[in-house]
All heavy atoms as a GROMACS GRO file, in nm:
protein
  632
    1MET      N    1   7.827   6.581   2.780
    1MET     CA    2   7.929   6.657   2.850
    1MET      C    3   7.954   6.786   2.773
    1MET      O    4   7.978   6.783   2.652
    1MET     CB    5   8.057   6.575   2.859
    1MET     CG    6   8.166   6.644   2.934
    1MET     SD    7   8.301   6.529   2.958
    1MET     CE    8   8.429   6.643   2.993
    2LEU      N    9   7.942   6.897   2.841
    2LEU     CA   10   7.958   7.027   2.777
    2LEU      C   11   8.071   7.105   2.845
    2LEU      O   12   8.047   7.182   2.938
    2LEU     CB   13   7.828   7.108   2.785
    2LEU     CG   14   7.706   7.045   2.718
    2LEU    CD1   15   7.580   7.120   2.757
    2LEU    CD2   16   7.724   7.043   2.568
    3PRO      N   17   8.196   7.087   2.801
    3PRO     CA   18   8.303   7.169   2.858
    3PRO      C   19   8.302   7.305   2.790
    3PRO      O   20   8.301   7.314   2.668
    3PRO     CB   21   8.430   7.090   2.828
    3PRO     CG   22   8.395   7.004   2.712
    3PRO     CD   23   8.247   6.983   2.715
    4TYR      N   24   8.298   7.410   2.868
    4TYR     CA   25   8.294   7.547   2.817
    4TYR      C   26   8.182   7.564   2.714
    4TYR      O   27   8.205   7.590   2.597
    4TYR     CB   28   8.429   7.588   2.756
    4TYR     CG   29   8.544   7.556   2.846
    4TYR    CD1   30   8.632   7.454   2.814
    4TYR    CD2   31   8.563   7.623   2.965
    4TYR    CE1   32   8.738   7.422   2.897
    4TYR    CE2   33   8.667   7.592   3.048
    4TYR     CZ   34   8.754   7.492   3.014
    4TYR     OH   35   8.858   7.460   3.097
    5PRO      N   36   8.058   7.551   2.757
    5PRO     CA   37   7.945   7.547   2.664
    5PRO      C   38   7.904   7.683   2.609
    5PRO      O   39   7.906   7.783   2.679
    5PRO     CB   40   7.833   7.490   2.750
    5PRO     CG   41   7.865   7.540   2.886
    5PRO     CD   42   8.015   7.538   2.896
    6TYR      N   43   7.868   7.684   2.483
    6TYR     CA   44   7.806   7.801   2.418
    6TYR      C   45   7.657   7.777   2.429
    6TYR      O   46   7.600   7.699   2.352
    6TYR     CB   47   7.853   7.807   2.272
    6TYR     CG   48   7.804   7.928   2.196
    6TYR    CD1   49   7.870   8.049   2.207
    6TYR    CD2   50   7.694   7.920   2.114
    6TYR    CE1   51   7.828   8.160   2.137
    6TYR    CE2   52   7.650   8.031   2.043
    6TYR     CZ   53   7.718   8.150   2.054
    6TYR     OH   54   7.675   8.260   1.984
    7LEU      N   55   7.591   7.838   2.528
    7LEU     CA   56   7.452   7.807   2.557
    7LEU      C   57   7.355   7.924   2.542
    7LEU      O   58   7.235   7.906   2.556
    7LEU     CB   59   7.440   7.754   2.702
    7LEU     CG   60   7.520   7.628   2.734
    7LEU    CD1   61   7.512   7.599   2.883
    7LEU    CD2   62   7.470   7.512   2.652
    8ASP      N   63   7.407   8.042   2.515
    8ASP     CA   64   7.321   8.160   2.509
    8ASP      C   65   7.361   8.246   2.389
    8ASP      O   66   7.462   8.316   2.393
    8ASP     CB   67   7.332   8.239   2.638
    8ASP     CG   68   7.232   8.353   2.648
    8ASP    OD1   69   7.162   8.381   2.547
    8ASP    OD2   70   7.224   8.414   2.755
    9ALA      N   71   7.283   8.240   2.284
    9ALA     CA   72   7.315   8.312   2.160
    9ALA      C   73   7.305   8.464   2.175
    9ALA      O   74   7.358   8.537   2.093
    9ALA     CB   75   7.223   8.265   2.048
   10ARG      N   76   7.242   8.510   2.281
   10ARG     CA   77   7.224   8.655   2.298
   10ARG      C   78   7.356   8.725   2.327
   10ARG      O   79   7.374   8.841   2.291
   10ARG     CB   80   7.124   8.683   2.408
   10ARG     CG   81   6.985   8.629   2.375
   10ARG     CD   82   6.892   8.638   2.491
   10ARG     NE   83   6.942   8.550   2.598
   10ARG     CZ   84   6.879   8.531   2.712
   10ARG    NH1   85   6.766   8.592   2.737
   10ARG    NH2   86   6.929   8.450   2.805
   11GLY      N   87   7.449   8.659   2.394
   11GLY     CA   88   7.581   8.716   2.422
   11GLY      C   89   7.578   8.841   2.507
   11GLY      O   90   7.659   8.932   2.488
   12ASN      N   91   7.488   8.846   2.605
   12ASN     CA   92   7.478   8.967   2.687
   12ASN      C   93   7.506   8.943   2.836
   12ASN      O   94   7.472   9.026   2.918
   12ASN     CB   95   7.341   9.032   2.669
   12ASN     CG   96   7.227   8.942   2.710
   12ASN    OD1   97   7.248   8.832   2.758
   12ASN    ND2   98   7.105   8.988   2.688
   13SER      N   99   7.569   8.831   2.870
   13SER     CA  100   7.599   8.804   3.010
   13SER      C  101   7.715   8.892   3.058
   13SER      O  102   7.791   8.947   2.978
   13SER     CB  103   7.635   8.656   3.030
   13SER     OG  104   7.759   8.628   2.969
   14GLU      N  105   7.730   8.902   3.188
   14GLU     CA  106   7.839   8.982   3.245
   14GLU      C  107   7.976   8.925   3.205
   14GLU      O  108   8.067   9.000   3.173
   14GLU     CB  109   7.827   8.990   3.397
   14GLU     CG  110   7.714   9.079   3.443
   14GLU     CD  111   7.724   9.221   3.390
   14GLU    OE1  112   7.832   9.282   3.399
   14GLU    OE2  113   7.622   9.272   3.338
   15SER      N  114   7.991   8.792   3.208
   15SER     CA  115   8.120   8.734   3.171
   15SER      C  116   8.150   8.756   3.023
   15SER      O  117   8.266   8.773   2.984
   15SER     CB  118   8.127   8.585   3.207
   15SER     OG  119   8.031   8.511   3.136
   16CYS      N  120   8.047   8.761   2.940
   16CYS     CA  121   8.067   8.790   2.798
   16CYS      C  122   8.122   8.930   2.778
   16CYS      O  123   8.212   8.952   2.696
   16CYS     CB  124   7.934   8.775   2.724
   16CYS     SG  125   7.942   8.812   2.550
   17LYS      N  126   8.072   9.022   2.855
   17LYS     CA  127   8.118   9.162   2.844
   17LYS      C  128   8.256   9.181   2.907
   17LYS      O  129   8.336   9.260   2.860
   17LYS     CB  130   8.018   9.254   2.914
   17LYS     CG  131   7.882   9.256   2.847
   17LYS     CD  132   7.782   9.332   2.932
   17LYS     CE  133   7.640   9.313   2.881
   17LYS     NZ  134   7.542   9.367   2.972
   18LYS      N  135   8.284   9.104   3.013
   18LYS     CA  136   8.408   9.121   3.088
   18LYS      C  137   8.529   9.055   3.023
   18LYS      O  138   8.638   9.113   3.018
   18LYS     CB  139   8.389   9.066   3.230
   18LYS     CG  140   8.506   9.087   3.321
   18LYS     CD  141   8.472   9.039   3.461
   18LYS     CE  142   8.588   9.063   3.556
   18LYS     NZ  143   8.556   9.019   3.692
   19TYR      N  144   8.512   8.933   2.973
   19TYR     CA  145   8.625   8.856   2.921
   19TYR      C  146   8.628   8.860   2.768
   19TYR      O  147   8.593   8.763   2.701
   19TYR     CB  148   8.621   8.713   2.974
   19TYR     CG  149   8.626   8.708   3.124
   19TYR    CD1  150   8.520   8.661   3.198
   19TYR    CD2  151   8.738   8.755   3.192
   19TYR    CE1  152   8.524   8.659   3.336
   19TYR    CE2  153   8.743   8.754   3.330
   19TYR     CZ  154   8.636   8.706   3.401
   19TYR     OH  155   8.642   8.706   3.538
   20THR      N  156   8.670   8.972   2.716
   20THR     CA  157   8.670   8.990   2.570
   20THR      C  158   8.796   8.937   2.504
   20THR      O  159   8.797   8.913   2.384
   20THR     CB  160   8.653   9.138   2.535
   20THR    OG1  161   8.759   9.212   2.597
   20THR    CG2  162   8.519   9.191   2.583
   21ASP      N  163   8.904   8.918   2.580
   21ASP     CA  164   9.029   8.873   2.517
   21ASP      C  165   9.107   8.773   2.603
   21ASP      O  166   9.228   8.773   2.602
   21ASP     CB  167   9.116   8.992   2.483
   21ASP     CG  168   9.159   9.073   2.606
   21ASP    OD1  169   9.111   9.044   2.716
   21ASP    OD2  170   9.240   9.164   2.590
   22THR      N  171   9.037   8.686   2.674
   22THR     CA  172   9.104   8.583   2.755
   22THR      C  173   9.161   8.474   2.664
   22THR      O  174   9.115   8.457   2.552
   22THR     CB  175   9.006   8.522   2.856
   22THR    OG1  176   8.888   8.483   2.788
   22THR    CG2  177   8.971   8.620   2.966
   23PRO      N  178   9.262   8.400   2.711
   23PRO     CA  179   9.333   8.305   2.626
   23PRO      C  180   9.252   8.188   2.570
   23PRO      O  181   9.263   8.155   2.454
   23PRO     CB  182   9.445   8.251   2.715
   23PRO     CG  183   9.454   8.344   2.830
   23PRO     CD  184   9.323   8.412   2.842
   24MET      N  185   9.169   8.122   2.651
   24MET     CA  186   9.102   8.001   2.603
   24MET      C  187   8.983   8.033   2.512
   24MET      O  188   8.980   7.996   2.398
   24MET     CB  189   9.055   7.916   2.721
   24MET     CG  190   9.168   7.854   2.800
   24MET     SD  191   9.265   7.740   2.702
   24MET     CE  192   9.153   7.603   2.689
   25TRP      N  193   8.885   8.096   2.566
   25TRP     CA  194   8.766   8.131   2.488
   25TRP      C  195   8.726   8.273   2.526
   25TRP      O  196   8.725   8.309   2.642
   25TRP     CB  197   8.650   8.036   2.519
   25TRP     CG  198   8.540   8.051   2.420
   25TRP    CD1  199   8.432   8.132   2.429
   25TRP    CD2  200   8.531   7.986   2.294
   25TRP    NE1  201   8.355   8.123   2.317
   25TRP    CE2  202   8.413   8.032   2.232
   25TRP    CE3  203   8.610   7.894   2.226
   25TRP    CZ2  204   8.373   7.988   2.106
   25TRP    CZ3  205   8.570   7.851   2.102
   25TRP    CH2  206   8.452   7.898   2.043
   26ASN      N  207   8.694   8.354   2.428
   26ASN     CA  208   8.660   8.492   2.456
   26ASN      C  209   8.548   8.539   2.363
   26ASN      O  210   8.502   8.464   2.277
   26ASN     CB  211   8.784   8.581   2.444
   26ASN     CG  212   8.850   8.569   2.308
   26ASN    OD1  213   8.786   8.572   2.206
   26ASN    ND2  214   8.982   8.553   2.309
   27SER      N  215   8.506   8.661   2.380
   27SER     CA  216   8.395   8.714   2.301
   27SER      C  217   8.426   8.720   2.153
   27SER      O  218   8.339   8.698   2.069
   27SER     CB  219   8.357   8.854   2.352
   27SER     OG  220   8.310   8.844   2.484
   28SER      N  221   8.551   8.746   2.118
   28SER     CA  222   8.588   8.750   1.976
   28SER      C  223   8.566   8.614   1.910
   28SER      O  224   8.516   8.606   1.798
   28SER     CB  225   8.734   8.791   1.960
   28SER     OG  226   8.753   8.921   2.011
   29ARG      N  227   8.604   8.508   1.979
   29ARG     CA  228   8.584   8.373   1.924
   29ARG      C  229   8.436   8.342   1.913
   29ARG      O  230   8.391   8.284   1.815
   29ARG     CB  231   8.655   8.270   2.011
   29ARG     CG  232   8.804   8.276   1.995
   29ARG     CD  233   8.872   8.158   2.063
   29ARG     NE  234   9.014   8.165   2.040
   29ARG     CZ  235   9.104   8.203   2.129
   29ARG    NH1  236   9.064   8.238   2.251
   29ARG    NH2  237   9.232   8.208   2.100
   30SER      N  238   8.358   8.378   2.013
   30SER     CA  239   8.214   8.354   2.007
   30SER      C  240   8.151   8.432   1.893
   30SER      O  241   8.061   8.381   1.825
   30SER     CB  242   8.148   8.392   2.139
   30SER     OG  243   8.180   8.299   2.239
   31ASP      N  244   8.197   8.552   1.871
   31ASP     CA  245   8.143   8.633   1.761
   31ASP      C  246   8.172   8.570   1.626
   31ASP      O  247   8.094   8.585   1.532
   31ASP     CB  248   8.201   8.774   1.765
   31ASP     CG  249   8.150   8.855   1.884
   31ASP    OD1  250   8.048   8.814   1.945
   31ASP    OD2  251   8.211   8.958   1.916
   32ARG      N  252   8.284   8.497   1.615
   32ARG     CA  253   8.318   8.430   1.489
   32ARG      C  254   8.246   8.296   1.475
   32ARG      O  255   8.199   8.261   1.367
   32ARG     CB  256   8.468   8.408   1.479
   32ARG     CG  257   8.544   8.534   1.449
   32ARG     CD  258   8.689   8.503   1.418
   32ARG     NE  259   8.747   8.420   1.523
   32ARG     CZ  260   8.858   8.447   1.589
   32ARG    NH1  261   8.926   8.555   1.560
   32ARG    NH2  262   8.903   8.367   1.682
   33ILE      N  263   8.240   8.219   1.583
   33ILE     CA  264   8.182   8.085   1.577
   33ILE      C  265   8.029   8.088   1.576
   33ILE      O  266   7.965   8.011   1.504
   33ILE     CB  267   8.230   7.998   1.696
   33ILE    CG1  268   8.382   7.985   1.693
   33ILE    CG2  269   8.162   7.864   1.700
   33ILE    CD1  270   8.436   7.916   1.570
   34GLY      N  271   7.969   8.175   1.656
   34GLY     CA  272   7.823   8.182   1.666
   34GLY      C  273   7.750   8.185   1.532
   34GLY      O  274   7.664   8.102   1.505
   35PRO      N  275   7.785   8.278   1.443
   35PRO     CA  276   7.716   8.284   1.314
   35PRO      C  277   7.736   8.159   1.227
   35PRO      O  278   7.650   8.126   1.145
   35PRO     CB  279   7.778   8.406   1.246
   35PRO     CG  280   7.827   8.491   1.359
   35PRO     CD  281   7.872   8.393   1.464
   36MET      N  282   7.845   8.088   1.245
   36MET     CA  283   7.870   7.968   1.164
   36MET      C  284   7.775   7.854   1.200
   36MET      O  285   7.748   7.768   1.118
   36MET     CB  286   8.014   7.918   1.187
   36MET     CG  287   8.119   8.004   1.126
   36MET     SD  288   8.279   7.922   1.152
   36MET     CE  289   8.384   8.064   1.166
   37THR      N  290   7.727   7.855   1.322
   37THR     CA  291   7.640   7.746   1.368
   37THR      C  292   7.497   7.793   1.391
   37THR      O  293   7.414   7.717   1.440
   37THR     CB  294   7.695   7.688   1.499
   37THR    OG1  295   7.699   7.791   1.598
   37THR    CG2  296   7.833   7.630   1.481
   38LYS      N  297   7.467   7.915   1.355
   38LYS     CA  298   7.338   7.978   1.386
   38LYS      C  299   7.219   7.898   1.333
   38LYS      O  300   7.221   7.848   1.222
   38LYS     CB  301   7.332   8.118   1.329
   38LYS     CG  302   7.207   8.192   1.369
   38LYS     CD  303   7.241   8.319   1.436
   38LYS     CE  304   7.115   8.391   1.473
   38LYS     NZ  305   7.110   8.431   1.606
   39VAL      N  306   7.118   7.888   1.416
   39VAL     CA  307   6.992   7.824   1.380
   39VAL      C  308   6.884   7.932   1.387
   39VAL      O  309   6.884   8.014   1.479
   39VAL     CB  310   6.960   7.711   1.481
   39VAL    CG1  311   6.823   7.651   1.454
   39VAL    CG2  312   7.067   7.605   1.475
   40ASN      N  313   6.793   7.932   1.293
   40ASN     CA  314   6.683   8.029   1.291
   40ASN      C  315   6.601   8.017   1.418
   40ASN      O  316   6.568   7.907   1.461
   40ASN     CB  317   6.596   8.003   1.167
   40ASN     CG  318   6.488   8.108   1.151
   40ASN    OD1  319   6.417   8.142   1.245
   40ASN    ND2  320   6.477   8.159   1.032
   41LYS      N  321   6.567   8.130   1.479
   41LYS     CA  322   6.491   8.129   1.605
   41LYS      C  323   6.357   8.060   1.592
   41LYS      O  324   6.303   8.009   1.690
   41LYS     CB  325   6.469   8.272   1.653
   41LYS     CG  326   6.562   8.314   1.760
   41LYS     CD  327   6.517   8.441   1.826
   41LYS     CE  328   6.572   8.438   1.965
   41LYS     NZ  329   6.547   8.552   2.044
   42ASP      N  330   6.299   8.057   1.472
   42ASP     CA  331   6.170   7.992   1.450
   42ASP      C  332   6.182   7.841   1.435
   42ASP      O  333   6.083   7.769   1.438
   42ASP     CB  334   6.101   8.050   1.326
   42ASP     CG  335   6.072   8.198   1.343
   42ASP    OD1  336   6.042   8.241   1.457
   42ASP    OD2  337   6.078   8.271   1.242
   43ASP      N  338   6.304   7.792   1.418
   43ASP     CA  339   6.329   7.648   1.402
   43ASP      C  340   6.310   7.579   1.536
   43ASP      O  341   6.355   7.627   1.639
   43ASP     CB  342   6.472   7.628   1.352
   43ASP     CG  343   6.501   7.486   1.311
   43ASP    OD1  344   6.465   7.393   1.387
   43ASP    OD2  345   6.561   7.467   1.204
   44GLN      N  346   6.244   7.466   1.535
   44GLN     CA  347   6.216   7.392   1.659
   44GLN      C  348   6.345   7.352   1.731
   44GLN      O  349   6.348   7.342   1.852
   44GLN     CB  350   6.134   7.268   1.626
   44GLN     CG  351   6.082   7.196   1.746
   44GLN     CD  352   5.992   7.080   1.706
   44GLN    OE1  353   5.996   7.032   1.593
   44GLN    NE2  354   5.911   7.035   1.799
   45SER      N  355   6.454   7.334   1.659
   45SER     CA  356   6.579   7.292   1.720
   45SER      C  357   6.659   7.409   1.779
   45SER      O  358   6.769   7.389   1.830
   45SER     CB  359   6.665   7.215   1.620
   45SER     OG  360   6.703   7.300   1.514
   46TYR      N  361   6.605   7.530   1.775
   46TYR     CA  362   6.675   7.647   1.828
   46TYR      C  363   6.712   7.630   1.976
   46TYR      O  364   6.816   7.679   2.018
   46TYR     CB  365   6.592   7.774   1.810
   46TYR     CG  366   6.665   7.900   1.850
   46TYR    CD1  367   6.759   7.956   1.766
   46TYR    CD2  368   6.641   7.962   1.972
   46TYR    CE1  369   6.829   8.070   1.802
   46TYR    CE2  370   6.710   8.076   2.009
   46TYR     CZ  371   6.803   8.130   1.924
   46TYR     OH  372   6.872   8.242   1.959
   47ILE      N  373   6.631   7.560   2.053
   47ILE     CA  374   6.663   7.543   2.196
   47ILE      C  375   6.791   7.464   2.217
   47ILE      O  376   6.853   7.475   2.322
   47ILE     CB  377   6.547   7.480   2.277
   47ILE    CG1  378   6.513   7.341   2.226
   47ILE    CG2  379   6.426   7.570   2.277
   47ILE    CD1  380   6.426   7.262   2.321
   48TYR      N  381   6.833   7.386   2.118
   48TYR     CA  382   6.962   7.316   2.130
   48TYR      C  383   7.077   7.411   2.101
   48TYR      O  384   7.187   7.393   2.149
   48TYR     CB  385   6.968   7.197   2.033
   48TYR     CG  386   6.870   7.089   2.070
   48TYR    CD1  387   6.755   7.071   1.997
   48TYR    CD2  388   6.893   7.008   2.179
   48TYR    CE1  389   6.664   6.972   2.031
   48TYR    CE2  390   6.802   6.909   2.215
   48TYR     CZ  391   6.688   6.892   2.140
   48TYR     OH  392   6.598   6.795   2.176
   49TYR      N  393   7.052   7.514   2.021
   49TYR     CA  394   7.154   7.614   1.990
   49TYR      C  395   7.170   7.713   2.105
   49TYR      O  396   7.280   7.754   2.138
   49TYR     CB  397   7.114   7.688   1.861
   49TYR     CG  398   7.205   7.801   1.824
   49TYR    CD1  399   7.334   7.776   1.777
   49TYR    CD2  400   7.164   7.933   1.835
   49TYR    CE1  401   7.419   7.880   1.744
   49TYR    CE2  402   7.247   8.036   1.801
   49TYR     CZ  403   7.375   8.010   1.755
   49TYR     OH  404   7.459   8.112   1.723
   50SER      N  405   7.059   7.755   2.163
   50SER     CA  406   7.061   7.853   2.272
   50SER      C  407   6.963   7.811   2.382
   50SER      O  408   6.859   7.874   2.402
   50SER     CB  409   7.023   7.991   2.216
   50SER     OG  410   7.039   8.092   2.312
   51PRO      N  411   6.996   7.704   2.456
   51PRO     CA  412   6.902   7.651   2.555
   51PRO      C  413   6.866   7.749   2.666
   51PRO      O  414   6.760   7.736   2.727
   51PRO     CB  415   6.971   7.527   2.610
   51PRO     CG  416   7.113   7.537   2.570
   51PRO     CD  417   7.118   7.624   2.448
   52VAL      N  418   6.950   7.847   2.694
   52VAL     CA  419   6.919   7.945   2.798
   52VAL      C  420   6.789   8.020   2.764
   52VAL      O  421   6.717   8.063   2.853
   52VAL     CB  422   7.037   8.043   2.817
   52VAL    CG1  423   7.001   8.158   2.906
   52VAL    CG2  424   7.156   7.968   2.874
   53GLU      N  425   6.758   8.030   2.637
   53GLU     CA  426   6.637   8.102   2.594
   53GLU      C  427   6.512   8.014   2.593
   53GLU      O  428   6.402   8.064   2.568
   53GLU     CB  429   6.658   8.159   2.454
   53GLU     CG  430   6.767   8.264   2.449
   53GLU     CD  431   6.783   8.323   2.311
   53GLU    OE1  432   6.690   8.393   2.267
   53GLU    OE2  433   6.886   8.296   2.247
   54ALA      N  434   6.525   7.886   2.621
   54ALA     CA  435   6.409   7.796   2.622
   54ALA      C  436   6.316   7.832   2.736
   54ALA      O  437   6.360   7.872   2.843
   54ALA     CB  438   6.455   7.651   2.634
   55GLU      N  439   6.187   7.817   2.713
   55GLU     CA  440   6.089   7.842   2.819
   55GLU      C  441   6.101   7.738   2.929
   55GLU      O  442   6.070   7.764   3.045
   55GLU     CB  443   5.949   7.841   2.761
   55GLU     CG  444   5.920   7.960   2.671
   55GLU     CD  445   5.780   7.957   2.614
   55GLU    OE1  446   5.690   7.893   2.673
   55GLU    OE2  447   5.760   8.021   2.510
   56SER      N  448   6.144   7.618   2.893
   56SER     CA  449   6.160   7.509   2.988
   56SER      C  450   6.276   7.421   2.942
   56SER      O  451   6.302   7.411   2.823
   56SER     CB  452   6.031   7.426   2.994
   56SER     OG  453   6.052   7.304   3.059
   57PHE      N  454   6.343   7.357   3.035
   57PHE     CA  455   6.450   7.264   3.000
   57PHE      C  456   6.396   7.121   2.985
   57PHE      O  457   6.470   7.028   2.958
   57PHE     CB  458   6.562   7.268   3.104
   57PHE     CG  459   6.631   7.401   3.112
   57PHE    CD1  460   6.665   7.456   3.233
   57PHE    CD2  461   6.663   7.472   2.997
   57PHE    CE1  462   6.730   7.578   3.241
   57PHE    CE2  463   6.727   7.594   3.004
   57PHE     CZ  464   6.760   7.647   3.125
   58GLU      N  465   6.265   7.104   3.004
   58GLU     CA  466   6.203   6.973   2.989
   58GLU      C  467   6.226   6.922   2.847
   58GLU      O  468   6.210   6.995   2.749
   58GLU     CB  469   6.053   6.983   3.017
   58GLU     CG  470   5.984   6.849   3.018
   58GLU     CD  471   5.837   6.861   3.055
   58GLU    OE1  472   5.797   6.964   3.113
   58GLU    OE2  473   5.764   6.767   3.027
   59GLY      N  474   6.267   6.798   2.838
   59GLY     CA  475   6.290   6.737   2.708
   59GLY      C  476   6.432   6.751   2.658
   59GLY      O  477   6.472   6.683   2.564
   60LEU      N  478   6.509   6.840   2.719
   60LEU     CA  479   6.650   6.852   2.681
   60LEU      C  480   6.728   6.739   2.749
   60LEU      O  481   6.692   6.696   2.859
   60LEU     CB  482   6.707   6.987   2.723
   60LEU     CG  483   6.656   7.109   2.647
   60LEU    CD1  484   6.714   7.237   2.707
   60LEU    CD2  485   6.692   7.101   2.499
   61PRO      N  486   6.833   6.690   2.688
   61PRO     CA  487   6.910   6.581   2.749
   61PRO      C  488   6.982   6.628   2.875
   61PRO      O  489   7.017   6.745   2.888
   61PRO     CB  490   7.009   6.542   2.640
   61PRO     CG  491   7.017   6.660   2.550
   61PRO     CD  492   6.886   6.731   2.559
   62LEU      N  493   7.005   6.536   2.966
   62LEU     CA  494   7.085   6.565   3.084
   62LEU      C  495   7.227   6.597   3.039
   62LEU      O  496   7.273   6.546   2.937
   62LEU     CB  497   7.087   6.446   3.178
   62LEU     CG  498   6.952   6.406   3.238
   62LEU    CD1  499   6.967   6.280   3.322
   62LEU    CD2  500   6.897   6.518   3.322
   63ALA      N  501   7.295   6.682   3.113
   63ALA     CA  502   7.430   6.720   3.072
   63ALA      C  503   7.515   6.757   3.193
   63ALA      O  504   7.466   6.812   3.290
   63ALA     CB  505   7.424   6.839   2.977
   64TYR      N  506   7.642   6.725   3.181
   64TYR     CA  507   7.743   6.775   3.274
   64TYR      C  508   7.797   6.902   3.210
   64TYR      O  509   7.837   6.901   3.093
   64TYR     CB  510   7.855   6.671   3.291
   64TYR     CG  511   7.978   6.729   3.357
   64TYR    CD1  512   7.984   6.743   3.495
   64TYR    CD2  513   8.087   6.771   3.281
   64TYR    CE1  514   8.096   6.797   3.556
   64TYR    CE2  515   8.199   6.825   3.342
   64TYR     CZ  516   8.203   6.838   3.478
   64TYR     OH  517   8.314   6.892   3.538
   65ILE      N  518   7.797   7.012   3.282
   65ILE     CA  519   7.844   7.140   3.229
   65ILE      C  520   7.964   7.186   3.308
   65ILE      O  521   7.959   7.194   3.430
   65ILE     CB  522   7.732   7.246   3.234
   65ILE    CG1  523   7.613   7.199   3.150
   65ILE    CG2  524   7.783   7.380   3.185
   65ILE    CD1  525   7.492   7.289   3.160
   66GLU      N  526   8.071   7.217   3.239
   66GLU     CA  527   8.196   7.260   3.302
   66GLU      C  528   8.223   7.406   3.264
   66GLU      O  529   8.204   7.445   3.149
   66GLU     CB  530   8.310   7.172   3.249
   66GLU     CG  531   8.443   7.202   3.309
   66GLU     CD  532   8.545   7.101   3.261
   66GLU    OE1  533   8.525   6.981   3.281
   66GLU    OE2  534   8.645   7.144   3.201
   67THR      N  535   8.264   7.483   3.362
   67THR     CA  536   8.296   7.624   3.336
   67THR      C  537   8.435   7.657   3.390
   67THR      O  538   8.491   7.584   3.470
   67THR     CB  539   8.195   7.719   3.404
   67THR    OG1  540   8.205   7.703   3.544
   67THR    CG2  541   8.054   7.692   3.358
   68ALA      N  542   8.487   7.767   3.343
   68ALA     CA  543   8.614   7.820   3.394
   68ALA      C  544   8.586   7.957   3.454
   68ALA      O  545   8.493   8.026   3.413
   68ALA     CB  546   8.716   7.831   3.281
   69GLU      N  547   8.664   7.997   3.551
   69GLU     CA  548   8.636   8.122   3.620
   69GLU      C  549   8.654   8.245   3.531
   69GLU      O  550   8.571   8.334   3.529
   69GLU     CB  551   8.727   8.135   3.743
   69GLU     CG  552   8.694   8.257   3.826
   69GLU     CD  553   8.776   8.264   3.953
   69GLU    OE1  554   8.853   8.171   3.982
   69GLU    OE2  555   8.761   8.363   4.025
   70PHE      N  556   8.762   8.251   3.455
   70PHE     CA  557   8.791   8.367   3.372
   70PHE      C  558   8.760   8.335   3.226
   70PHE      O  559   8.848   8.327   3.142
   70PHE     CB  560   8.937   8.409   3.388
   70PHE     CG  561   8.973   8.438   3.530
   70PHE    CD1  562   9.050   8.350   3.604
   70PHE    CD2  563   8.925   8.553   3.592
   70PHE    CE1  564   9.082   8.376   3.736
   70PHE    CE2  565   8.956   8.580   3.725
   70PHE     CZ  566   9.034   8.492   3.796
   71ASP      N  567   8.633   8.315   3.199
   71ASP     CA  568   8.590   8.266   3.069
   71ASP      C  569   8.466   8.341   3.024
   71ASP      O  570   8.374   8.362   3.102
   71ASP     CB  571   8.560   8.116   3.083
   71ASP     CG  572   8.525   8.047   2.954
   71ASP    OD1  573   8.510   8.114   2.851
   71ASP    OD2  574   8.512   7.924   2.957
   72ARG      N  575   8.461   8.376   2.900
   72ARG     CA  576   8.347   8.446   2.842
   72ARG      C  577   8.220   8.363   2.859
   72ARG      O  578   8.112   8.415   2.872
   72ARG     CB  579   8.376   8.473   2.694
   72ARG     CG  580   8.265   8.542   2.622
   72ARG     CD  581   8.194   8.438   2.533
   72ARG     NE  582   8.097   8.503   2.450
   72ARG     CZ  583   7.966   8.482   2.460
   72ARG    NH1  584   7.916   8.403   2.549
   72ARG    NH2  585   7.882   8.542   2.379
   73LEU      N  586   8.230   8.230   2.860
   73LEU     CA  587   8.114   8.142   2.869
   73LEU      C  588   8.078   8.104   3.013
   73LEU      O  589   7.987   8.026   3.035
   73LEU     CB  590   8.141   8.015   2.788
   73LEU     CG  591   8.170   8.038   2.640
   73LEU    CD1  592   8.211   7.907   2.574
   73LEU    CD2  593   8.053   8.101   2.570
   74HIS      N  594   8.146   8.160   3.111
   74HIS     CA  595   8.125   8.124   3.252
   74HIS      C  596   7.979   8.139   3.294
   74HIS      O  597   7.918   8.046   3.348
   74HIS     CB  598   8.214   8.208   3.342
   74HIS     CG  599   8.196   8.180   3.487
   74HIS    ND1  600   8.110   8.254   3.566
   74HIS    CD2  601   8.249   8.084   3.568
   74HIS    CE1  602   8.112   8.205   3.688
   74HIS    NE2  603   8.195   8.103   3.692
   75ASP      N  604   7.920   8.254   3.273
   75ASP     CA  605   7.783   8.278   3.319
   75ASP      C  606   7.682   8.186   3.249
   75ASP      O  607   7.585   8.143   3.309
   75ASP     CB  608   7.743   8.424   3.298
   75ASP     CG  609   7.822   8.518   3.388
   75ASP    OD1  610   7.889   8.471   3.482
   75ASP    OD2  611   7.818   8.640   3.363
   76GLU      N  612   7.706   8.156   3.122
   76GLU     CA  613   7.617   8.066   3.049
   76GLU      C  614   7.619   7.927   3.113
   76GLU      O  615   7.515   7.862   3.126
   76GLU     CB  616   7.660   8.054   2.903
   76GLU     CG  617   7.647   8.185   2.827
   76GLU     CD  618   7.696   8.174   2.685
   76GLU    OE1  619   7.687   8.065   2.625
   76GLU    OE2  620   7.744   8.274   2.632
   77GLY      N  621   7.738   7.881   3.150
   77GLY     CA  622   7.752   7.749   3.212
   77GLY      C  623   7.684   7.741   3.348
   77GLY      O  624   7.626   7.640   3.384
   78ILE      N  625   7.692   7.849   3.422
   78ILE     CA  626   7.629   7.853   3.554
   78ILE      C  627   7.477   7.850   3.537
   78ILE      O  628   7.407   7.780   3.601
   78ILE     CB  629   7.670   7.979   3.632
   78ILE    CG1  630   7.820   7.979   3.659
   78ILE    CG2  631   7.592   7.996   3.762
   78ILE    CD1  632   7.870   7.863   3.741
   0.00000   0.00000   0.00000
C-alpha cells in the first residue's frame, strides 16, 4: 500500500512544479527527504526508489497507490 507515494526521483512532473507549498506533502519536503533515501542509479534496487524510471514494471510487487488532488506527488501516483 502506497499512500502518497514518492515514485519519481526526477521531480519534474506538473504537480511537483505546481504544489510547492501545500499542507500535507510538497516539493520542499520532497527536496529534503529525497536525498536522505537516495539510491545510486547504477544500483539494481534503484527501480524501487524511482519505479517511474524503470523500463518495465515486471517483477515489481503489486501495489495499491493512493493520491490526493492537491499534492506534489499526485502525478507520480497516477
